gemmi code that builds the backbone of each chain (N, CA, C; Angstrom):
import gemmi

chains = {
    "A": [
        ("UNK", (6.194, 2.534, -24.352), (6.127, 1.103, -23.680), (4.744, 0.637, -23.041)),
        ("UNK", (4.211, -0.218, -23.564), (3.111, -0.538, -23.099), (2.734, -2.028, -22.506)),
        ("UNK", (2.128, -2.007, -21.521), (1.611, -3.359, -20.855), (0.251, -3.555, -20.314)),
        ("UNK", (-0.342, -4.740, -20.183), (-1.488, -4.976, -19.612), (-1.528, -5.716, -18.538)),
        ("UNK", (-2.519, -5.600, -17.476), (-2.622, -6.955, -16.407), (-3.850, -7.021, -16.309)),
        ("UNK", (-4.204, -8.040, -15.967), (-5.782, -8.503, -15.517), (-6.086, -8.532, -14.070)),
        ("UNK", (-7.051, -8.399, -13.837), (-7.499, -8.161, -12.146), (-8.697, -8.973, -11.946)),
        ("UNK", (-8.429, -10.061, -11.168), (-9.917, -10.688, -10.762), (-10.471, -10.143, -9.574)),
        ("UNK", (-11.845, -9.910, -9.705), (-12.415, -9.557, -8.365), (-12.609, -10.593, -7.275)),
        ("UNK", (-12.192, -10.011, -5.984), (-12.410, -10.790, -4.918), (-10.911, -11.324, -4.460)),
        ("UNK", (-10.175, -11.402, -5.522), (-8.625, -12.092, -5.387), (-7.737, -11.294, -4.650)),
        ("UNK", (-7.702, -11.190, -3.421), (-6.894, -10.165, -2.524), (-5.238, -10.729, -2.554)),
        ("UNK", (-5.272, -12.072, -2.958), (-3.690, -12.332, -2.862), (-2.885, -11.810, -3.928)),
        ("UNK", (-3.750, -11.504, -5.100), (-2.851, -11.019, -6.365), (-3.237, -9.387, -6.547)),
        ("UNK", (-3.838, -8.783, -5.492), (-4.113, -7.326, -5.540), (-2.642, -6.821, -5.302)),
        ("UNK", (-2.555, -5.830, -6.346), (-0.949, -5.332, -5.958), (0.134, -5.648, -7.313)),
        ("UNK", (-0.469, -6.904, -7.930), (0.710, -7.260, -9.112), (0.885, -6.150, -10.075)),
        ("UNK", (-0.120, -5.553, -10.348), (0.117, -4.837, -11.395), (0.969, -3.455, -10.764)),
        ("UNK", (0.878, -2.964, -9.625), (1.792, -1.903, -9.220), (2.925, -2.304, -8.945)),
        ("UNK", (3.239, -3.724, -8.559), (4.422, -4.230, -8.422), (5.214, -4.100, -9.790)),
        ("UNK", (4.869, -4.651, -10.845), (5.219, -4.701, -12.159), (5.633, -3.149, -12.663)),
        ("UNK", (4.774, -2.364, -12.174), (5.063, -0.810, -12.647), (6.261, -0.337, -11.841)),
        ("UNK", (6.249, -0.777, -10.475), (7.412, -0.111, -9.458), (8.785, -0.723, -10.229)),
        ("UNK", (8.842, -1.932, -10.822), (9.930, -2.351, -11.159), (10.348, -1.573, -12.422)),
        ("UNK", (9.476, -1.472, -13.140), (9.958, -0.666, -14.606), (10.173, 0.753, -14.298)),
        ("UNK", (9.631, 1.181, -13.251), (9.902, 2.589, -13.080), (11.184, 2.701, -12.468)),
        ("UNK", (11.436, 1.668, -11.694), (12.953, 1.601, -11.010), (14.039, 1.333, -12.066)),
        ("UNK", (13.607, 0.572, -13.227), (14.546, 0.397, -14.132), (14.889, 1.494, -15.004)),
        ("UNK", (13.895, 2.393, -15.145), (13.761, 3.614, -15.950), (14.497, 4.794, -15.149)),
        ("UNK", (14.859, 4.436, -13.911), (15.435, 5.673, -13.178), (14.667, 6.970, -12.764)),
        ("UNK", (13.381, 6.456, -12.761), (12.276, 7.567, -12.337), (12.717, 7.933, -10.924)),
        ("UNK", (12.542, 9.222, -10.696), (12.441, 9.705, -9.380), (11.849, 8.966, -8.403)),
        ("UNK", (12.590, 8.564, -7.152), (11.600, 7.838, -6.202), (10.649, 8.140, -5.813)),
        ("UNK", (10.316, 9.651, -5.349), (9.100, 10.173, -4.669), (8.013, 9.935, -5.750)),
        ("UNK", (8.307, 10.398, -6.942), (7.362, 10.335, -8.425), (6.847, 8.931, -8.565)),
        ("UNK", (7.756, 7.804, -8.247), (7.314, 6.508, -8.685), (6.475, 5.951, -7.610)),
        ("UNK", (6.818, 6.581, -6.332), (6.064, 5.787, -5.145), (4.712, 6.518, -5.435)),
        ("UNK", (4.394, 7.665, -5.551), (3.105, 7.973, -6.050), (2.292, 7.192, -6.847)),
        ("UNK", (2.976, 7.187, -7.993), (2.517, 6.376, -9.061), (1.945, 5.031, -8.471)),
        ("UNK", (3.042, 4.271, -7.923), (2.704, 2.842, -7.272), (1.356, 2.842, -6.337)),
        ("UNK", (1.411, 3.773, -5.446), (0.370, 3.843, -4.645), (-0.922, 4.153, -5.192)),
        ("UNK", (-0.894, 5.066, -5.962), (-1.950, 5.406, -6.750), (-2.737, 4.093, -7.556)),
        ("UNK", (-1.804, 3.709, -8.091), (-2.324, 1.969, -8.864), (-2.610, 1.257, -7.805)),
        ("UNK", (-2.082, 0.918, -6.601), (-2.094, -0.335, -5.919), (-3.661, 0.099, -5.296)),
        ("UNK", (-3.965, 1.280, -4.918), (-5.461, 1.526, -4.273), (-6.536, 1.265, -5.469)),
        ("UNK", (-6.183, 1.594, -6.714), (-6.902, 0.994, -8.008), (-7.236, -0.215, -7.944)),
        ("UNK", (-6.383, -0.838, -7.822), (-6.322, -2.450, -7.790), (-7.185, -2.947, -6.714)),
        ("UNK", (-7.006, -2.530, -5.524), (-7.620, -3.130, -4.261), (-9.301, -2.486, -4.693)),
        ("UNK", (-9.196, -1.378, -5.344), (-10.772, -0.945, -5.535), (-11.267, -2.008, -6.368)),
        ("UNK", (-10.703, -2.509, -7.491), (-11.223, -3.394, -8.530), (-11.574, -4.646, -7.708)),
        ("UNK", (-10.622, -5.427, -7.026), (-10.551, -6.534, -6.240), (-11.777, -6.462, -5.319)),
        ("UNK", (-12.107, -5.252, -4.612), (-12.805, -5.140, -3.575), (-14.336, -5.040, -4.104)),
        ("UNK", (-14.507, -4.333, -5.070), (-15.968, -3.916, -5.724), (-16.400, -4.532, -7.204)),
        ("UNK", (-15.514, -4.882, -7.780), (-15.764, -5.133, -9.142), (-15.655, -6.830, -9.573)),
        ("UNK", (-16.166, -7.156, -10.583), (-16.055, -8.715, -10.897), (-14.597, -9.174, -11.601)),
        ("UNK", (-14.222, -8.131, -12.396), (-12.930, -8.233, -13.167), (-12.414, -6.952, -13.548)),
        ("UNK", (-11.170, -6.715, -14.057), (-10.828, -5.632, -14.389), (-9.366, -5.887, -15.096)),
        ("UNK", (-9.257, -4.855, -15.871), (-7.764, -4.567, -16.721), (-7.132, -3.316, -16.681)),
        ("UNK", (-5.800, -3.350, -16.184), (-4.926, -2.161, -16.157), (-4.136, -2.254, -17.400)),
        ("UNK", (-4.300, -1.090, -18.031), (-3.423, -0.852, -19.100), (-2.427, 0.455, -19.074)),
        ("UNK", (-1.381, 0.215, -19.042), (-0.088, 0.993, -18.705), (0.617, 1.490, -19.835)),
        ("UNK", (0.647, 2.914, -20.163), (1.550, 3.287, -21.440), (2.456, 4.370, -20.553)),
        ("UNK", (3.717, 4.001, -21.079), (4.816, 4.842, -20.523), (5.569, 5.330, -21.684)),
        ("UNK", (5.939, 6.756, -21.515), (6.798, 7.496, -22.709), (7.892, 8.328, -21.731)),
        ("UNK", (8.782, 8.894, -22.282), (9.664, 9.639, -21.994), (9.334, 10.825, -20.540)),
        ("UNK", (7.959, 11.289, -20.926), (7.714, 12.302, -20.001), (6.587, 11.861, -18.865)),
        ("UNK", (5.786, 10.781, -19.381), (4.845, 10.616, -18.328), (4.281, 9.340, -18.268)),
        ("UNK", (3.574, 8.747, -17.433), (2.963, 7.289, -17.377), (1.332, 7.666, -17.276)),
        ("UNK", (0.686, 7.056, -18.450), (-0.876, 6.936, -18.170), (-1.264, 5.558, -17.847)),
        ("UNK", (-2.227, 5.415, -16.917), (-2.650, 4.361, -16.493), (-4.536, 4.127, -16.574)),
        ("UNK", (-4.933, 3.325, -17.124), (-6.172, 3.195, -17.348), (-6.708, 1.893, -16.522)),
        ("UNK", (-7.622, 1.980, -15.670), (-7.883, 0.804, -15.005), (-9.434, 0.771, -15.270)),
        ("UNK", (-9.820, -0.392, -15.927), (-11.270, -0.565, -16.509), (-11.579, -1.739, -15.925)),
        ("UNK", (-13.063, -1.643, -15.290), (-13.647, -2.713, -14.469), (-15.233, -3.209, -15.068)),
        ("UNK", (-15.374, -4.147, -14.822), (-16.697, -4.763, -15.046), (-17.122, -4.952, -13.566)),
        ("UNK", (-18.296, -4.274, -13.363), (-18.617, -4.362, -12.147), (-19.822, -3.360, -11.581)),
        ("UNK", (-20.250, -3.346, -10.640), (-21.620, -2.412, -10.170), (-21.535, -1.059, -10.381)),
        ("UNK", (-20.369, -0.523, -10.635), (-20.121, 0.803, -11.307), (-20.546, 1.655, -9.955)),
        ("UNK", (-20.242, 2.976, -10.286), (-20.420, 3.878, -9.010), (-21.516, 5.073, -9.323)),
        ("UNK", (-22.579, 4.910, -8.523), (-23.704, 5.755, -8.804), (-23.523, 7.130, -8.682)),
        ("UNK", (-22.760, 7.742, -7.562), (-22.438, 9.262, -7.468), (-21.060, 9.091, -6.961)),
        ("UNK", (-20.237, 9.522, -8.184), (-18.705, 9.558, -8.115), (-18.432, 10.852, -7.289)),
        ("UNK", (-19.247, 11.896, -7.238), (-18.860, 12.771, -6.292), (-18.745, 12.384, -4.571)),
        ("UNK", (-19.777, 11.574, -4.442), (-19.794, 10.967, -3.173), (-18.867, 10.277, -2.747)),
        ("UNK", (-18.735, 9.292, -4.089), (-17.314, 8.150, -3.695), (-16.070, 8.907, -3.499)),
        ("UNK", (-16.024, 10.031, -3.941), (-14.677, 10.712, -3.626), (-14.355, 11.449, -2.467)),
        ("UNK", (-15.401, 11.514, -1.689), (-15.571, 12.090, -0.337), (-15.019, 11.116, 0.725)),
        ("UNK", (-13.766, 11.389, 1.510), (-13.081, 10.728, 2.376), (-14.129, 10.234, 3.461)),
        ("UNK", (-13.934, 8.832, 3.497), (-14.631, 8.282, 4.841), (-15.969, 7.636, 4.102)),
        ("UNK", (-16.303, 8.110, 2.744), (-17.403, 7.480, 2.369), (-16.984, 5.922, 1.692)),
        ("UNK", (-17.700, 4.925, 1.898), (-17.264, 3.581, 1.401), (-18.597, 2.822, 1.651)),
        ("UNK", (-18.585, 1.534, 0.302), (-19.590, 0.967, 0.168), (-18.941, -0.557, 0.452)),
        ("UNK", (-17.664, -0.836, 1.020), (-16.907, -2.005, 1.118), (-17.713, -2.838, 2.189)),
        ("UNK", (-17.309, -4.484, 1.679), (-17.802, -5.198, 2.477), (-17.081, -5.447, 3.806)),
        ("UNK", (-17.453, -6.150, 4.955), (-16.707, -6.295, 6.052), (-15.640, -7.293, 5.661)),
        ("UNK", (-15.452, -7.945, 4.492), (-14.350, -8.793, 4.475), (-13.346, -8.158, 3.795)),
        ("UNK", (-13.832, -6.775, 3.138), (-12.770, -5.931, 2.493), (-11.964, -5.222, 3.682)),
        ("UNK", (-12.944, -5.048, 4.590), (-12.471, -4.037, 5.836), (-11.463, -5.023, 6.590)),
        ("UNK", (-11.727, -6.196, 6.731), (-10.779, -7.341, 7.585), (-9.509, -7.101, 6.861)),
        ("UNK", (-9.397, -6.895, 5.616), (-8.162, -6.711, 4.768), (-7.259, -5.596, 5.134)),
        ("UNK", (-7.925, -4.813, 5.619), (-7.304, -3.192, 6.205), (-7.562, -2.095, 5.060)),
        ("UNK", (-8.734, -2.323, 4.240), (-9.048, -1.212, 3.512), (-10.561, -0.920, 3.680)),
        ("UNK", (-11.260, -0.205, 2.896), (-12.585, -0.090, 2.627), (-13.016, 0.895, 3.831)),
        ("UNK", (-11.957, 2.042, 4.144), (-12.318, 3.040, 5.048), (-12.674, 4.375, 4.148)),
        ("UNK", (-12.664, 4.326, 3.030), (-13.130, 5.399, 2.184), (-12.102, 6.603, 1.799)),
        ("UNK", (-11.062, 5.796, 1.831), (-9.839, 6.700, 1.701), (-9.317, 6.460, 0.300)),
        ("UNK", (-9.504, 5.389, -0.449), (-8.922, 4.970, -1.389), (-8.952, 5.820, -2.767)),
        ("UNK", (-10.119, 6.443, -3.128), (-10.389, 7.504, -4.252), (-9.429, 8.669, -4.241)),
        ("UNK", (-9.606, 9.184, -2.674), (-9.055, 10.269, -2.389), (-7.507, 10.196, -2.484)),
        ("UNK", (-6.828, 9.310, -1.832), (-5.445, 8.649, -2.006), (-5.147, 8.787, -3.526)),
        ("UNK", (-6.127, 8.066, -4.473), (-5.647, 8.014, -5.923), (-5.508, 9.565, -6.347)),
        ("UNK", (-6.215, 10.198, -5.847), (-6.289, 11.630, -6.400), (-5.236, 12.475, -5.955)),
        ("UNK", (-4.778, 12.096, -4.512), (-3.764, 13.081, -4.154), (-2.402, 12.540, -4.812)),
        ("UNK", (-2.233, 11.299, -5.096), (-0.848, 10.755, -5.753), (-0.887, 10.734, -7.043)),
        ("UNK", (-1.854, 11.298, -8.025), (-1.892, 11.382, -9.236), (-1.572, 12.996, -9.847)),
        ("UNK", (-1.090, 13.342, -10.935), (-1.171, 14.578, -11.479), (-2.682, 14.920, -12.252)),
        ("UNK", (-3.238, 13.829, -12.744), (-4.608, 13.776, -13.425), (-5.096, 12.389, -13.104)),
        ("UNK", (-6.658, 12.728, -12.750), (-7.181, 11.654, -12.538), (-8.460, 11.976, -13.078)),
        ("UNK", (-9.217, 10.874, -13.716), (-10.379, 11.090, -14.229), (-11.246, 9.634, -13.984)),
        ("UNK", (-12.418, 9.732, -13.564), (-13.374, 8.682, -13.381), (-14.630, 8.605, -14.156)),
        ("UNK", (-14.733, 7.626, -14.856), (-16.086, 7.654, -15.453), (-16.964, 6.267, -15.385)),
        ("UNK", (-18.139, 6.327, -14.973), (-18.780, 4.950, -14.643), (-20.248, 4.930, -15.021)),
        ("UNK", (-20.518, 3.578, -15.563), (-22.108, 3.338, -15.784), (-22.598, 2.199, -14.663)),
        ("UNK", (-23.279, 2.871, -13.791), (-23.902, 1.885, -12.883), (-24.518, 0.436, -13.408)),
        ("UNK", (-24.063, -0.463, -12.948), (-24.494, -1.890, -13.416), (-23.508, -2.296, -14.601)),
        ("UNK", (-22.617, -1.562, -15.054), (-21.850, -1.859, -15.996), (-20.155, -1.939, -15.712)),
        ("UNK", (-19.819, -0.940, -15.104), (-18.531, -0.891, -14.663), (-17.933, 0.630, -14.453)),
        ("UNK", (-16.494, 0.710, -14.058), (-16.014, 1.872, -14.080), (-14.578, 2.105, -14.799)),
        ("UNK", (-14.428, 3.156, -15.044), (-12.853, 3.341, -15.762), (-12.174, 4.654, -15.162)),
        ("UNK", (-11.202, 4.147, -14.742), (-10.344, 5.506, -13.968), (-9.084, 5.654, -14.689)),
        ("UNK", (-8.986, 6.711, -15.052), (-7.588, 7.270, -15.747), (-6.599, 7.882, -14.801)),
        ("UNK", (-5.678, 7.532, -14.766), (-4.479, 8.391, -14.047), (-3.239, 8.733, -14.811)),
        ("UNK", (-2.888, 10.169, -14.610), (-1.760, 10.410, -15.402), (-0.763, 10.997, -14.356)),
        ("UNK", (0.682, 10.511, -14.478), (1.651, 11.229, -13.783), (2.907, 11.726, -14.525)),
        ("UNK", (3.234, 12.657, -14.483), (4.328, 13.317, -14.941), (5.923, 12.711, -14.326)),
        ("UNK", (6.886, 12.635, -15.089), (7.900, 12.167, -14.506), (8.806, 13.442, -14.002)),
        ("UNK", (8.693, 14.615, -14.365), (9.353, 15.630, -14.068), (8.264, 16.534, -13.242)),
        ("UNK", (8.820, 16.864, -12.077), (7.684, 17.585, -11.017), (7.139, 18.753, -11.746)),
        ("UNK", (7.786, 19.589, -12.298), (7.805, 20.799, -12.991), (6.940, 20.898, -14.367)),
        ("UNK", (6.617, 19.388, -14.862), (5.837, 19.439, -15.941), (4.160, 19.416, -15.410)),
        ("UNK", (3.487, 20.332, -16.595), (2.101, 20.561, -16.391), (1.471, 19.650, -15.661)),
    ],
    "B": [
        ("UNK", (17.565, 4.845, 15.887), (17.620, 3.412, 16.693), (17.543, 2.599, 15.745)),
        ("UNK", (18.278, 1.218, 16.020), (18.174, 0.091, 15.134), (17.313, -0.923, 15.453)),
        ("UNK", (16.692, -1.586, 14.337), (15.804, -2.710, 14.591), (16.117, -3.494, 15.597)),
        ("UNK", (17.356, -3.878, 15.560), (17.729, -4.954, 16.803), (17.425, -4.425, 18.100)),
        ("UNK", (17.660, -2.993, 18.389), (17.609, -2.387, 19.616), (15.862, -2.528, 19.951)),
        ("UNK", (15.066, -1.931, 18.631), (13.613, -1.962, 19.051), (13.096, -3.242, 19.272)),
        ("UNK", (13.370, -4.371, 18.559), (13.140, -5.810, 18.856), (13.474, -6.514, 20.447)),
        ("UNK", (14.657, -5.712, 20.659), (15.011, -6.261, 22.424), (13.833, -5.366, 23.344)),
        ("UNK", (13.520, -4.192, 23.178), (12.728, -3.355, 23.808), (11.057, -3.852, 23.795)),
        ("UNK", (10.745, -4.463, 22.915), (9.688, -5.218, 22.994), (9.310, -6.778, 23.046)),
        ("UNK", (10.508, -7.059, 23.710), (10.675, -8.611, 23.527), (10.171, -9.325, 22.490)),
        ("UNK", (10.614, -8.880, 21.106), (10.268, -9.256, 19.950), (10.948, -10.361, 19.163)),
        ("UNK", (10.646, -10.967, 18.325), (11.246, -12.279, 17.724), (11.370, -11.728, 16.290)),
        ("UNK", (12.309, -11.985, 15.706), (12.525, -11.541, 14.299), (12.205, -12.506, 13.655)),
        ("UNK", (11.233, -12.458, 12.325), (10.872, -13.725, 11.716), (11.568, -13.862, 10.461)),
        ("UNK", (12.177, -12.781, 9.855), (13.167, -12.768, 8.646), (13.576, -11.751, 8.476)),
        ("UNK", (15.124, -11.894, 7.610), (15.907, -10.719, 7.175), (16.592, -10.106, 8.619)),
        ("UNK", (16.990, -11.123, 9.257), (17.541, -10.920, 10.603), (18.809, -9.926, 10.093)),
        ("UNK", (19.460, -10.393, 9.150), (20.754, -9.977, 8.947), (20.382, -8.386, 8.653)),
        ("UNK", (19.461, -7.758, 8.368), (19.215, -6.144, 8.176), (18.714, -5.539, 9.598)),
        ("UNK", (19.030, -6.013, 10.673), (18.308, -5.691, 11.785), (19.157, -4.399, 12.475)),
        ("UNK", (20.496, -4.310, 11.682), (21.334, -3.153, 12.257), (20.741, -1.579, 11.452)),
        ("UNK", (19.932, -1.823, 10.820), (19.468, -0.559, 9.706), (18.640, 0.333, 10.945)),
        ("UNK", (18.937, 1.607, 10.765), (18.284, 2.518, 11.864), (16.951, 3.006, 11.139)),
        ("UNK", (16.198, 3.054, 11.973), (14.864, 3.824, 11.806), (14.602, 5.268, 12.682)),
        ("UNK", (13.982, 6.081, 11.932), (13.792, 7.281, 12.498), (12.399, 7.481, 12.838)),
        ("UNK", (11.425, 6.734, 12.265), (9.622, 7.146, 12.469), (9.048, 5.907, 12.664)),
        ("UNK", (7.920, 6.086, 13.397), (7.115, 4.704, 13.495), (5.681, 5.191, 13.008)),
        ("UNK", (4.877, 4.420, 12.526), (3.612, 4.565, 12.465), (2.624, 3.401, 12.894)),
        ("UNK", (1.706, 3.340, 13.644), (0.764, 2.322, 14.000), (-0.384, 2.542, 13.321)),
        ("UNK", (-0.857, 1.439, 12.712), (-2.140, 1.380, 12.073), (-2.574, -0.013, 11.517)),
        ("UNK", (-3.927, -0.145, 11.592), (-4.416, -1.573, 11.014), (-5.043, -1.278, 9.563)),
        ("UNK", (-5.114, 0.052, 9.416), (-5.970, 0.537, 8.030), (-4.788, 0.696, 7.067)),
        ("UNK", (-4.860, -0.161, 6.166), (-3.748, -0.152, 5.263), (-3.706, 1.530, 4.313)),
        ("UNK", (-5.071, 2.038, 4.062), (-5.096, 2.974, 3.092), (-4.408, 4.231, 3.881)),
        ("UNK", (-4.540, 4.248, 5.087), (-3.790, 5.282, 5.986), (-2.396, 5.078, 5.942)),
        ("UNK", (-1.793, 3.943, 5.801), (-0.392, 3.530, 5.669), (0.168, 3.842, 4.414)),
        ("UNK", (-0.841, 4.069, 3.384), (-0.424, 4.587, 2.217), (-0.390, 6.024, 1.813)),
        ("UNK", (-0.798, 6.698, 2.909), (-0.773, 8.199, 2.921), (0.593, 8.766, 3.029)),
        ("UNK", (1.590, 7.930, 3.860), (2.536, 8.342, 4.363), (3.832, 8.358, 3.226)),
        ("UNK", (4.583, 9.603, 3.503), (5.429, 9.763, 2.480), (6.853, 9.823, 3.033)),
        ("UNK", (7.055, 9.266, 4.183), (8.369, 8.972, 4.921), (8.836, 7.666, 4.548)),
        ("UNK", (10.072, 7.515, 4.282), (10.706, 6.444, 4.005), (11.217, 5.275, 5.217)),
        ("UNK", (11.907, 6.449, 6.074), (12.590, 5.533, 7.146), (11.692, 5.448, 8.255)),
        ("UNK", (10.930, 4.331, 8.177), (9.994, 4.065, 9.338), (9.785, 2.650, 9.454)),
        ("UNK", (9.138, 2.275, 10.774), (8.159, 0.749, 10.892), (6.877, 0.974, 10.953)),
        ("UNK", (6.316, -0.028, 10.510), (5.026, 0.018, 10.691), (4.758, -0.915, 11.676)),
        ("UNK", (3.815, -0.438, 12.663), (3.390, -1.503, 13.958), (1.606, -1.663, 13.685)),
        ("UNK", (1.703, -2.931, 13.565), (-0.017, -3.244, 13.308), (-0.308, -4.448, 13.942)),
        ("UNK", (-1.629, -4.675, 13.708), (-2.381, -5.850, 14.307), (-2.992, -6.694, 13.016)),
        ("UNK", (-2.615, -6.201, 11.877), (-3.219, -6.811, 10.941), (-2.322, -7.741, 10.290)),
        ("UNK", (-2.406, -8.901, 10.417), (-1.446, -10.224, 10.153), (-2.122, -10.731, 8.790)),
        ("UNK", (-1.936, -10.160, 7.682), (-2.270, -10.821, 6.354), (-1.371, -10.406, 5.311)),
        ("UNK", (-1.584, -11.081, 3.906), (-0.741, -10.661, 2.872), (-0.706, -8.830, 2.680)),
        ("UNK", (-1.899, -8.334, 2.724), (-2.133, -7.036, 2.615), (-0.969, -5.960, 3.174)),
        ("UNK", (-0.889, -6.266, 4.424), (-0.035, -5.329, 5.314), (1.418, -5.690, 4.652)),
        ("UNK", (1.990, -6.925, 4.238), (3.043, -7.182, 3.525), (3.074, -6.087, 1.881)),
        ("UNK", (2.098, -6.265, 1.260), (1.968, -5.686, 0.057), (1.829, -4.101, 0.040)),
        ("UNK", (1.199, -3.678, 1.093), (1.141, -2.287, 1.431), (2.662, -1.647, 1.762)),
        ("UNK", (3.263, -2.341, 2.606), (4.429, -1.831, 2.988), (5.400, -1.857, 1.895)),
        ("UNK", (5.246, -3.124, 1.090), (6.326, -3.011, -0.196), (5.937, -1.773, -1.292)),
        ("UNK", (4.499, -1.410, -1.096), (4.287, 0.022, -2.191), (4.816, 0.954, -1.522)),
        ("UNK", (4.776, 1.116, -0.037), (5.317, 2.306, 0.715), (6.636, 2.360, 0.975)),
        ("UNK", (7.398, 1.380, 0.403), (8.987, 1.143, 0.872), (9.110, 1.281, 2.481)),
        ("UNK", (8.158, 0.453, 2.942), (8.516, 0.266, 4.491), (9.496, -0.977, 4.788)),
        ("UNK", (10.536, -0.789, 5.466), (11.579, -1.747, 5.578), (11.344, -2.746, 6.614)),
        ("UNK", (10.222, -2.585, 7.578), (10.117, -3.318, 8.836), (8.786, -3.343, 9.185)),
        ("UNK", (8.102, -4.535, 9.699), (6.644, -4.268, 9.956), (6.778, -5.082, 11.514)),
        ("UNK", (6.222, -4.628, 12.566), (6.161, -5.348, 13.842), (4.755, -5.595, 13.917)),
        ("UNK", (4.532, -6.934, 14.173), (3.153, -7.281, 14.431), (2.949, -7.652, 16.002)),
        ("UNK", (1.809, -6.726, 16.683), (1.561, -6.831, 17.722), (0.709, -8.128, 18.244)),
        ("UNK", (0.621, -8.594, 19.496), (0.030, -9.367, 20.141), (0.175, -10.868, 19.733)),
        ("UNK", (1.413, -11.244, 19.336), (1.820, -12.440, 18.890), (0.917, -12.876, 17.710)),
        ("UNK", (0.678, -12.270, 16.835), (-0.299, -12.657, 15.856), (0.449, -13.673, 14.881)),
        ("UNK", (-0.449, -14.828, 14.348), (0.390, -15.526, 13.756), (0.596, -15.270, 12.538)),
        ("UNK", (1.729, -15.455, 11.920), (2.330, -14.786, 10.418), (2.354, -16.100, 9.453)),
        ("UNK", (1.846, -15.962, 8.531), (1.673, -17.081, 7.609), (2.999, -17.240, 6.635)),
        ("UNK", (3.360, -18.346, 6.331), (4.560, -18.525, 5.397), (4.476, -17.985, 4.213)),
        ("UNK", (3.466, -17.754, 3.543), (3.302, -16.929, 2.374), (3.858, -15.384, 2.711)),
        ("UNK", (3.223, -14.898, 3.815), (3.933, -13.519, 4.185), (5.236, -13.496, 4.310)),
        ("UNK", (5.822, -14.400, 4.957), (7.155, -14.113, 5.369), (7.901, -14.565, 3.866)),
        ("UNK", (7.541, -15.183, 3.018), (8.077, -15.242, 1.816), (7.912, -14.133, 1.103)),
        ("UNK", (6.780, -13.431, 1.024), (6.699, -12.318, 0.257), (7.763, -11.032, 1.057)),
        ("UNK", (8.024, -11.032, 2.420), (8.809, -10.340, 3.107), (10.018, -10.433, 2.716)),
        ("UNK", (10.472, -11.696, 2.680), (11.681, -12.077, 2.169), (12.143, -11.577, 0.835)),
        ("UNK", (11.207, -11.704, 0.018), (11.282, -11.376, -1.526), (11.536, -9.859, -1.611)),
        ("UNK", (11.069, -9.175, -0.641), (11.285, -7.544, -0.509), (12.214, -7.263, 0.419)),
        ("UNK", (12.880, -8.156, 0.755), (14.018, -7.663, 1.842), (13.431, -6.781, 2.967)),
        ("UNK", (12.342, -7.432, 3.561), (11.450, -6.489, 4.543), (11.775, -7.394, 6.014)),
        ("UNK", (11.830, -6.783, 6.983), (12.092, -7.619, 8.391), (10.708, -7.530, 8.976)),
        ("UNK", (10.443, -8.717, 9.166), (8.870, -9.016, 10.156), (9.397, -9.079, 11.412)),
        ("UNK", (8.947, -8.622, 12.595), (9.146, -8.783, 14.079), (7.801, -8.935, 14.631)),
        ("UNK", (7.574, -10.247, 15.590), (6.430, -10.463, 16.324), (6.745, -10.012, 17.641)),
        ("UNK", (5.915, -9.269, 18.225), (5.851, -8.863, 19.469), (4.515, -9.354, 20.459)),
        ("UNK", (4.705, -9.586, 21.713), (3.682, -10.172, 22.853), (2.710, -9.196, 23.133)),
        ("UNK", (3.424, -7.883, 22.726), (2.613, -6.657, 23.520), (1.675, -6.150, 22.608)),
        ("UNK", (0.743, -5.130, 22.999), (-0.198, -4.721, 22.317), (0.336, -3.412, 21.586)),
        ("UNK", (-0.497, -2.963, 20.431), (0.047, -1.756, 19.744), (0.429, -0.718, 20.515)),
        ("UNK", (-0.682, -0.522, 21.553), (-0.293, 0.701, 22.486), (0.946, 0.542, 23.094)),
        ("UNK", (1.438, -0.528, 23.659), (2.559, -0.866, 24.348), (3.676, -0.556, 23.674)),
        ("UNK", (3.452, -1.163, 22.329), (4.943, -1.039, 21.743), (5.096, 0.524, 21.221)),
        ("UNK", (3.941, 1.135, 20.913), (4.068, 2.508, 20.447), (4.623, 3.342, 21.600)),
        ("UNK", (4.206, 3.015, 22.763), (4.465, 3.612, 24.068), (6.138, 3.356, 24.319)),
        ("UNK", (6.607, 2.096, 24.070), (8.198, 1.741, 24.340), (9.016, 2.625, 23.044)),
        ("UNK", (8.653, 2.609, 21.756), (9.160, 3.169, 20.915), (9.196, 4.985, 20.951)),
        ("UNK", (8.089, 5.210, 21.505), (8.208, 6.954, 21.623), (9.154, 7.219, 22.731)),
        ("UNK", (9.079, 6.414, 23.691), (10.019, 6.761, 24.862), (11.340, 6.746, 24.478)),
        ("UNK", (11.695, 5.859, 23.559), (13.071, 5.750, 23.371), (13.448, 6.528, 22.234)),
        ("UNK", (12.533, 7.603, 21.937), (13.073, 8.630, 20.845), (12.527, 8.175, 19.511)),
        ("UNK", (12.049, 7.154, 18.989), (11.291, 7.199, 17.636), (10.351, 8.238, 17.348)),
        ("UNK", (10.549, 8.830, 16.311), (9.460, 9.994, 16.146), (8.257, 9.410, 15.548)),
        ("UNK", (7.284, 10.437, 15.902), (5.807, 10.050, 15.090), (5.614, 10.832, 13.963)),
        ("UNK", (4.821, 10.353, 13.104), (4.696, 11.017, 11.749), (3.656, 11.976, 11.724)),
        ("UNK", (2.540, 11.694, 12.403), (1.685, 12.870, 12.218), (1.411, 13.394, 13.739)),
    ],
}
model = gemmi.Model(1)
for chain_id, residues in chains.items():
    chain = gemmi.Chain(chain_id)
    for i, (resn, *xyz) in enumerate(residues, 1):
        res = gemmi.Residue()
        res.name, res.seqid = resn, gemmi.SeqId(i, " ")
        for name, pos in zip(("N", "CA", "C"), xyz):
            atom = gemmi.Atom()
            atom.name, atom.element = name, gemmi.Element(name[0])
            atom.pos, atom.b_iso = gemmi.Position(*pos), 0.0
            res.add_atom(atom)
        chain.add_residue(res)
    model.add_chain(chain)
structure = gemmi.Structure()
structure.add_model(model)
structure.setup_entities()
């Protein structure tokens, strides 16, 4: 199963729409509640990051019987130093983003914590791609 | 402790999903920082917050939080209530501060998460 969601930079009212769709699909597939919650939270943080920092983004979701693979691709300022961005507490979020209850520098580490595999590539001035993979069975690699 | 009992304790007003207020909750977490809320793995909890916007509802939806208590009589928009109803989530508004609400709940035996 594959599907795609578009994200508009700055549109906080719609942040989370992709995560909600995925949540519904995982529930229909009877995926373990704890595993589904982790996937949904990682994707939601990813969407918030795109809305908060980028100009536009696309979420591609691929689901097979063993795992879910999510690719969040944005056009935006990119990340200069990924290692630094991964540190808890480091954030370049605007005051507007902080007013929304985010921007404390927890997003990327939350995403890593809630995924089995996470990879970030970024070109400053062009954009960022985040890949997330979660296995549906806790014992799978 | 039920949401109904909690509401009484904090002079709260239930804004939606009143029919679900006999639900029992074991834990509470107080925060205005939604990324912090997203780190919680417990399911049976209420969120106490001063953040009155759609993100508070969205975040609770992602985290399977069934009840949000808004402190200091924050104005709760219709859009927020609609989204909460869609997710069968109880919204409660209290005139008290986050500190006061947390104190009352703690005293009444609601457990803290961290």
